[in-house]
N, C-alpha and C positions, 0 to 999 in steps of 0.2 A: 503493499500499499505505499509506503513511504516514498518507495524509489517510481512510483507510476504518479507519485504526487510532484516527487520532485522533474520527472520527464515532460510532464505537462507544462510546468512553470518553464523550464527550458526552452520548451518547443513554443509555446504563446510569447513568451519574449523577443525569442527569434523570428518569429510571426510578424511581431511590432515595428522589429529593427529592420528586418527585409524590408517593410514597406514603409520606413521613414526615412531611411538613407535612399529611396529613389525619387523620394518627392522633395528633398532637401539640393542644395547646389552639391558639387561636386566637391568646389575646397572647403567646403565647412564638413562633409561629411570624409575626407582624408583628416582634415583636423580631427576628427570626434575618431575613427580609427587608432589614427597615434596615442590618443590622450587616452583612450582605453587598455592600449598596450602599454604606457608609462602607468599605468593606476595599477594593473593587473603585476607588472615588474614590484610594484611596491606590497600590493597586499598579499599574491600568493607566496609566502615564502618558502617554501618547498620547491617551488621550479626556478625562485629566481637561487635561491642556493646550490641549484643539482648545476644550474647554466656557471655560475660560477666556478664550483668547481671541476665541470669540466675544461672549463676557458685554464683553470691551472694544468690539470693532465695534458693539455694542446700545448700550453706555451710557457707552464712552467717560470721561469722570475727571467725570460726575453723580454715580456713586457711584466708595467706595473700594473700595484691595485688597481689604482686610479683607471687605466687603458682596461681592464678587465672589468671594471662595474660598467664604462661608458659603452664596450662591445656589448653585457648584457642587457643594459637596457635597452639599448640597439634594434637587440632581435626581436623584443617583444615589440618595442614600438611598430618594425617594419612586421611582423605578421598580425598587429591590431590594423595598422592600414590593407595590409595583402586582404584579410578577411572580409572590410567592408567595404571593399574596389568589387570585391568577387560577387558581393550581392548585388552589383548593379550593372553587370554586364548584360542580362537580359537588355534592360532598356537603354543603355547608355555607353553601350563598350562601342559602334560606330562612330557619335557623335564627340564624344567628349575621352574617351579612352584610347581608343587605335588612334589618333594624331598626335597621342603622347609617346607612342612606341617606337623607338628606333630600333630596325633590327640589321643585326653586324655579322657579318658573314652567310648572309644568306647561300651564295653560291655553292658551298661547301654541301646545305642539305636538298639545297636541289639537283644537285651530280651523284649525289646519293638515290635519294629518292626516283630518278628516272632511269635509273638501271631496272627498277620494276620490282624487285627482289624482297621491299619492306626495310623500312631504317629502323633498328632499335636504338631512340632517343635514351641516352642515360641519363639522368639528370639529379636533383638533390633536393631539400628544405631549403631552399636559397630564394631571397627576396619574395614574385609573387611566382611559384610552381604551379600555380590552378589557371592564373591570365596565359600560362605558358603554351599549354595543352589549348586554350580557347583561341588563342591568336595563331598559331598553326593552322589551327584548320579555318581559320579564317582567312586566310594567304592564299587557301586553295589545295592543302593538300590534305589527301584522306588521311584522317587521325583519328588516335582510339588512345584513352587513358584509361591505367590500371588506378581505381579508388577504393581504398577501406572505407566496409560499410560501417556508418556512422551506427552507434549503440539504439538511436531511437527510431523507426521509420518512418517516422513521418519528415523527418531531418532529413534522411536517407534520400525521401522522395524529392524532395527540395534542390539536393545537390544532383542527383543524379538528372533532374529536368532542365536544371541550368546549365549543364554540361551539356544535354540533349540540343539547348535551343544555340549553342555557337557550333553545332554541326559537326560537336564532336560524338564517338560512340566509346560506352561507355563498357569498363569490363569488369567486372566483380571480382574480387581477391582469389574468390570461391570456384569460379568460372574454369571449367575444365583449359588444359594447355593446348588444347588443339583447336580451342577459339583463338586464340593468340595467335598459331599459325597458320590457321588459316585466312585469319587477318593478314597476316607479311605475308605470305604468298599473293596476295592479292594487290601488296603496293603499300600498307599502312604504312603510315608513320605512329610507331607507338609509342611512350612515353614511359620510363620505369625510373620511379624513386628508388635510389640504390643506396641511399647513406643513412638508414634505420637499423636496430638490431632488432629482430623479429623471428622468435621460433613456430611462427607461423606457415614460414618455407625454409625450405632447402638454404644452406649458407655456408661458408666457410669464413675462416679468419683472415682479412685482407691488415695489413697495415695504417694505419689510419692515422697523423700528428705521433708516427713513430709507437702506436700500442696495438698490440691486436684490436678489430672489430668484428665483430660477424656481419658478415654485407650478404646479398640475396644471391647465388649464382644463376637463379631460371632464367633471367634475360640473356645471361650467357651462354646458355647451354641452347636456348633457342634461337639464339641468334644464329648459333654454330650452324646448327640444324638446318635449320631454313637459309642459310647464305646469305642474312640480312645485313646492312649495312650499319657499325656501331656507330654513333654521331654523338657529341657531348654537345648537348643546347643548355642553357639559363634564362632566365628571366630577372634581372635584375632591378630592384625597385628603387626609387630614390625621391628625396622629398618633395613634395609638388606633384606628384604622382605623374612623376617621368619614368617611363621605361627603358631600359635595355636588353633586347632580346640578343645571345650571344652563343651564335652557332660555333664551333671548334672543327678543327680538320678531322676528317673520320680516323676511327682508332682500326688501322685493317691490322689481324689476328696474324700473328706468326703461323700459323697454321691452322687449321679448321678440322684439327684431330679434337674429337668430343671424348677426351681422356680428360680424368679428374686433374691433372696437372697444369695441362692445357687451359682447362676452364679457369683453374687458379688464376694461373698467368695473365690473363686476358682482365679477369675482374680485377686484377692488384692493381696493375696499367688503369682498369677507369677510376678507380678508387684514388688513385694517385692523381688523377687530374681533378676528381670531385675537392680534392686536399688544398689543391693549387687554387682553386676558384675561390673557397673559402677562406683563404689566407687573405687574397685581396681585397672580399669584402665579408672579416669576418663578422661584421652586424648585423648582415644580414640571413645567418644560416642559423637554428634552431638549437640553439645551446644549453635549452630544457629538455632537449632529450635526454635517454639513458644511453649515451651512444656506445661506452666501453661495458656496461652490463657484464652481456656475457664475455667471458674469457677461458681458455682453452682450459679444459681439466675441471673448470669450474662448472656445476648444473644451475639452470637459469631460474632463476626468484621469482 
């Protein structure tokens, strides 16, 4: 009963917020998102401390405590801004959001896409990752995104409908790998977020900021099987509602052998690209995620 009441309150709150941000000026909604993010940094102690702990793991004494505080706060602000902006896609993308997006390196994406064997876009929870998938679709590419289901079915429906309105095919995390393989064979660009620790999917421990981090290997395996291209793409978010979609150079496998060794080696290379991006824009990554929770030889908590 208590959980049902809580879920109803969260859903009603989300519904009200969704309607509100779609009738207010964009400048105000951006401010609102940043303010909510900054407030969450102050209020949610557990997540704030986890972000600071992770920054200590990643950077040690190479940056000051003040800088770590600044980065941690920045990631909350970025996430708040991105969440509010995502609520406005359906009504305001074309007129207000799209003109603020600069695409860098699209030639890499276009070259990989035109090969017709599908594109495994490996990306991270950095900047506005929800906008990334939507914008790729709106650029004219057949695109799909894998989204973890929200605990409340009503909220999950809102999210899926939001993606569908942007022309995206939504893939559930419990969908069969055959669904992903079919889409890759049809030439789709599929976005994979490979920067979180989840025991729901197969993973290997790859180096991330000098420490083992459990990383999903499904995208690597499916890409090698299908012959798809591997491409790093990120959507960076900046104050004022500006964005940069950066399409990196294709990551060509040393071999298309599907052995565990080759899958691991390629996944490590993908993780390295993500780390380089996070190092360049540290205040845009989700440091509140327990990235190093799992360690070799330790059972998941």
